[in-house]
Structures are given as structure tokens and as C-alpha cells.
N, C-alpha and C positions, 0 to 999 in steps of 0.2 A: 504494500500500500504506500503510495507516495505521499509527500507532505500535505499538499492541498486536499487530497481525499481524506486523509486522516483527521484533519481539523475542520472539515467542511460543515459538520453539524455541531460545532462547539457553540454552546449557548452564549449569548451576549453577557458581558460582565455586568454585575448587578448595578453598579453606580452610574455608568454611562446610560444604561437602560432607564434608570430612575430619572436622570436628567431629561431624557427624551420625553418621558411621561409628564413631568411636572413643569419644565421650563416654559411651555406655552401658556401656563395658567398663572394668573395673578394671585399671590397669596392673600388670604383674608385677614391677616394680622401680622404682627412683628414675627419674622421668620425665626423658627427655633428648630435646629437640626437635631434629630434624634435617630439618625440612621446608622452612622458608621461607629464601629467600636473602637474609637480612638480615645484612650484614657485622658481625662482632663485634670485629675488630681495632681498635686505638686509632687515632683520627685525629690529625693533627699537633697537638702541644701548644701551638703558638703561635696556633692558631685563635682561642682565647678573647681574646687580646690584640687581634687585628685587629677582632673583633666589638665589644669595649668601646670601642675608638678611634673607631668609626663609629656608635655608638648614636644620635647626633643625627639620623642619616638616617631614623629612624622618624617624624620630623616632616614628611617630604616624600613625595609620591607618587613611586614609583620609575619610571624610564624603562621603557617597555613592551618595547622591543627589546633593552634591556640598556645598562648604562653604557659609556662609552668605554673605561674601564679593563678592564672584564670582556670586552668584545668584542675588545679588543686582546690580552688574555691568551689568549683562546681561539684567535684567529688565530695567535698565536705557537706555541701548542701544536700546532695542525694542521701548521704548517711544520716544527717539530722532529720530530714523530712520523711524518709521512707525506711530508715533502718537498714539500708542496703549498702554494702561496701562494694565500690567499683574502683578499678585501677584507672586513675585519671589518664595515664599515658596510653592505655590500650583499650579502654572502654568508653571514652568520652571524645566527642568531636565537637568543637565550637562551630557555630554557624553565624552567618550574617543574616540573622532573622530566621525563624523556623520555616518560613515559606520556601527559602532556598533548600533547606534540609528535606522537607516533605516532598519536594520535586526530585532533587538529585539522588536521594536515597532510593527511590523507586528505580531510577535510571541505573543505579549501581547494583541493586539486589534482585530486581524482578526479571526473570527469564521471559523471552518472547513466547515460549511454548512450555507446556507441562503435560506429560502423558501423551505426547504426540499431537496436541491440539493447542490452539491459542490460549495463553494463560489468562485466567480471570483475576481481576482486582475488585474486591468488594468495597463499596463506597456507601456510607450512610447517606440517606436522603431525607431532609436537606443536608447540604455538604459544603465544605470549603472548596472553592472551584479549582484550586491547585491540585486536588486529588485527581480530578478528571483529566486535567491537562497533562499531568505526569503519566497517567495511564495510557492516554492516546500517544504520547511521545514514545513510550516503550513498545508500542504495538500490541499492548495487552487489551483485553476485553473488559470494559467497565460493567460491573453488575451492581445496580442500585438497589439498596435494601432500605425500604421505607421505615423511618422512625416516627411513629405516630403515638397518639395518646394511648392506643390499645397496647402498644409495645413499651410503654413507659418512656416514650420519646428517645429510645435507644434502638439501634437496629437489631432485629432478631435474626442473627446469622444462623442459628440452629434450625430455623424454619426452611432453609434452603435445601434443595435436593442433593443427594449424595454425589451425583455426577458434577454438579456445579462446584461443590466443596472440594472434590478430588482434583479438579482442574484449577483450583485457586492457588495463586502464588503469594498474595498479600491481601490483608484486610486492613483498611483504614478504620480507626475508631477515634472519636473525639469525646473526651470526658474531662471535666464537665462539658456537656455538648453545647455547641453553637448552632442554632440560636435558642434551644429550649431550656438550657440550664439543668439538664438531667445529669445525674451522677451514676457512673457504673460502680456498683458496690462489689464487695468481695466475691459474692456468688456469681455475679455477671462475669467478672474477670476470670474466675476459676473455670466457668463453663466455656468461655471463649478460648482460654489456653488449652482446654481439653480438646476442643474442636480443631485448633491449630495443630496440636500434636497428632491427632487422629488422621487429619487430612493433609498434614505436612505443608502448612503455609505460615508465613510470618505475620506478626501483628505490628502495625505502625500506630502507636498510641500518641495521638495529638493531645497533650495535656497542658496547653498554654493558659487555661483558665483555672488551673489547679489551686491557686492561692487565693481566689476570690470565692469564699464560701460562707454560708449562713450559720450553720450550727456545728458542723464537724468537718475536719479536713478530708477531702475525698481520698479514698485509697488509690494507689497508682499501679500501673502495669508492672513496673519493676518490683514493687513491694510484693504483689501477689505472686508474681512469677518466682521470686525467691522463696516465698512461703510454701509453694506447692512443689518446689524443686524442678521447675522448668528449665530447659536449656537456655542459657543467656542469649544465644543467637536467635531464639524464637521471637524476641520482642525488641523493637526499637522505640524508645520513648523520646518525645520531643518536648522541650520546655523553652521558655522565653522570659525576658525581663519586661516585655512590652506591657503586659497587664499586671503582673506581679508588682512591678516597681514604677509603673507609669512612665516608661521610657521607650515608647515605640520607635522613636527616632534613633536610639542608640544601636538598634539592630543586633542585639546580643541574644543569641539562643544557643542551644546545644542539643545534640543527640547522644543517647547512652544506649549501649547494647553490648553484645559479646565481642571479643577481640577480632574475630574473623569478619563480622559485619563492619566494624569500625575501620579495619584495614582496607576493605573494599571501598567503603565510602570515602576514605581519605585519599585513596589512589585516584578516584574520579575527581575529587575536589582539587587535587593538584592542577587539574586542567580546566575544570568547569566551575570552580567556586571562587568567591572573593573573600579573603580573610579580613577580619575586623582590624582596622588600624591599631597599632600598638597603644597609643594613648587611650583609645576606647576600650581596649582589652584591660588596661589597668583600672579604668572606671568600673568595668563590668565585674572584675575580680572582687573589688571592694563591695559592690552592690549585692552580688550573690552571697557574700559573707555576712551581710547585715539583715536582721529580721525585724528590728524595731520599726523601720519605715513600712514594712509589709503589714505588720499588725495595725499600724495607724491607718493605712490604706484600706485594709479589710473592714475596719470599724466604720469607715465612711460608707462603704457599700452596704454594710449591715443596717445602717440608718436608712439608706435608700430603699432597701427591701421593705422596711417598716412603713415608709412613706407610700410606697407603691401599694402595699396591702391596705392601708387606710383609704386610699383613693379608689383603688380598683377592686377591693374585696367583694363588693356586691355585684360585680359584673358577671353575668352568666358565663361559665366556662373558664374564668380566670384561675390560673394556677401560679402561685408564687414560686419562683425558681429556687432550687436548692443551692445553686452556685452560678457563677458567671455574672454578667451585668446586662443581660437582655431580658425583656419581656416578650413572650411569644403569645400574642393575644388572638383569640379566635374571633373571626368576623365572617360575614357571609361571602364576601369577595375581597381579597387582599388589595387588588389594584383599585377597585371602586372605592374602598375605604380610604386608601392613601390619597386619591384625588379629592374626595370629599373633605378630608381633614385639612389638606393643604389649601383648598379653595376657601374654606370657611374659617380657618383659624391661623394658618401659617405654620402649623406644626408639620414637620416632615418626618415620615417614617418609611419603612421599606416593605413592599409587598413580599410575603413569604414565598410566593412562587418564584421570585427572582433568585432564591437560594436553593431551589429544588429542581429536579428533573422530572419531566413527564414520564409516567410509567403506564403499564397496562391497567393498573388500578387507579390511575389518576395522578395528579401532582399533590404530594402531601403538604405542600406549603400554600396551596391556593386559598385556603380558608383562614389564613393567618396574616398578621403584620408583625414585623420585628421592631421593637422599640429599645434603643440603647439608653441606659441609665448612667451616662458618663458626664453629662452636663452638671454644673453646680446644683446643689440640692434644691435651691429656691426656683431655679429655672425648670428643673425636672418636675417639681411639684406643679408649677403653672402648666407645663406641657401635658402632664398626665390628666390634670383636671379638665383642660380643654378637650383632650382626646376623649375622655369618658363622657363629657357632656355632649360632644358632637356625634360620637358614634353609638353611644349606649344610653343617652339621656331619654 
């Protein structure tokens, strides 16, 4: 399959699509953007000092896999957070944001064929669109697994037929999930690890929202894999400072896995990746080592959960998220609700169908809108009140 054919059915990216939908319409009030998950809370005040102290590092090419300090800080964080010991030199790869890792890791580890047929890649639906682009780039077959209210807003991989699972090379899973905020518990991870072992596929665990939770820290793939004695090569876990530390512009993420996976990923990254500049690696090392600012950030989101519950609690079908910073609100038609809200109030949200793929059983996002709770609390309160009164009043 040549390049144009491979990408001919690629869905339009959500935000350009949203601009096409709403730009012709005059907003009915002061615009308030509640679409993109770009954290707005303050990052640690001491970050600027660390950066200034390390500016000379811009004179040098940065280490591709990550500096010793950064790798050590990440290894320490994994140990503190999940109780799992990883060898930073062999089981961690730093990333220029996890999007790079989620794409290139599939390129490095996914075969084009399995059992003599095109390899399957399982993708939760709704999904982060890099999962699909990576799958198509590999020449693999995307299999969308709907994550609905009936499945706890997590994909039910066990419901797939044996042939599909036998031909699967990789399963992507996001927990806490974007956009629904659902958390894969220990039982879910254990079942998925069992499926992966039985049918011999890898799990790519996108855990970028792991530190924004309401009542309890979500269990992680590495944590449960170690608990059940799974092969370290079975799981690749991805984490980022973007949400945890309100630093999406720093582009510091990492992947952790078994030594063989990391070696293959690093080999490709020598050619196809962009290492984080050394001064930014110094900043990232310090940020991964600090938890005080993470606790403060989480407390702000926990307040926002309470505000959302107070405003939206009586809305039919409203479910308060267990983690993350999105509301996944049921509506009759996501696009129609988005247009109505923008035209009458100036509040901008994202139709759920823009995050989902059409399937034989429909588009699981079509009856939802996604609302980001990243704006200052007062603005968020105003926006949710206007949204409730406009769409559900």
C-alpha cells in the first residue's frame, strides 16, 4: 500500500475541524474556550532558576536517550509512584513529549504481519489520533474497540474474537482515559495482561493523566505487571510532565519497558527522534523529582471536580470523572450542541464524534461533548453554568 492510499481515509484532526464548524458563527457572548486540554495552572516557580543555571547546555548536542540525571529522576519517580524498580539506563527512554513516543514506539515494535496476515493494532474508541496515524504508518490494521458507558468507558478487549486477538501485535490503552476520565483498576489491568500473554501482543499504556485524580491514585500498567509477574517486555508505559506539572511546552515525557523494547526504541530514535535540549532535561530532572507542586496541582483539580458536581449534578446522565480534567457530557447530538452553545453563549466545547471513529455500531462519541476543566476556576464555573442553562435548562 503506498503512502497516499494508506492515509486516504485519515479523519480530519479535531481542532481544525472545530474551527471549520464554528468560525462562520458569531459567538453569543464573551468567548470562553473549553476545548483543548492545555493545563493553565502555574508550574513550579523555581523552574526558571534551574533553566538559567543550565543555559550553557544549549552549546552541546543533548544525549539522545536522556541525561543520567533525568533518567535517574524518572527511575526514582517510577519507584515512588508504583513501587517498581526499573534500571534507568536500560528500561527508560526520555521523549520529546509522549506523542513522539506513542508514534515511534509502534514504528519500532509493531510487525507488519502476524501469523501470516496483516497485524492488528487495537485502539480504544474514542482515541488519541496519534494511535491511528502510527498504525497506518506501520501498515498495520486498526481495530477500534468502543469504550462506552456499558463498558465503563474503557475498551472491552476481551469481547473481541479469538482470530482478531491472535493477529494483534499491540493494544493501545489510555488510563485515566481521555476524554471520559475512567480508570483501569487492578482487575482490568490483570485481565488485559492475561489476554496479552495468551494472544502474544504488547500493551502500550498511555498514562499521561495518571497524576490528576479525585480520590485515589490510579494503578499503573507497570505496577500491575510487576505484581502478576508479567514479562517486562509485555508493557510499554508512557508518562509526561504536561498534565502532571502543567508544563506542556517543556515536552518532557518518557517510556518505560523491558530492556529489549527500550533498545529497539532507542535505535529508531537515533534517526527519527528529537532529544530534549540539555537545559530542558535539567529542568525536567528536577520537576520529576518534586511532588509538592503535583499535590498542589491535584488539589486545584479536586476543587474543580466539586464545582462541576455542584453545577452539573442534576443533569441527566452526568457522571463525575474519577480522574483527568475533562467532562464527557451526554447530549442528543454533539455537533448540534456545540453550535448551539457557541451561538448562544460563546462557550466553546468539542463534539465527541471528533475524537471517535465511525464503526459498524455507530460513533461512540456522537452523543457527547468534551469539556476541558483547565481554565481558572471562576471562568470554569461561569462556562459550566452557561452550558447547563443553555443545553439542559
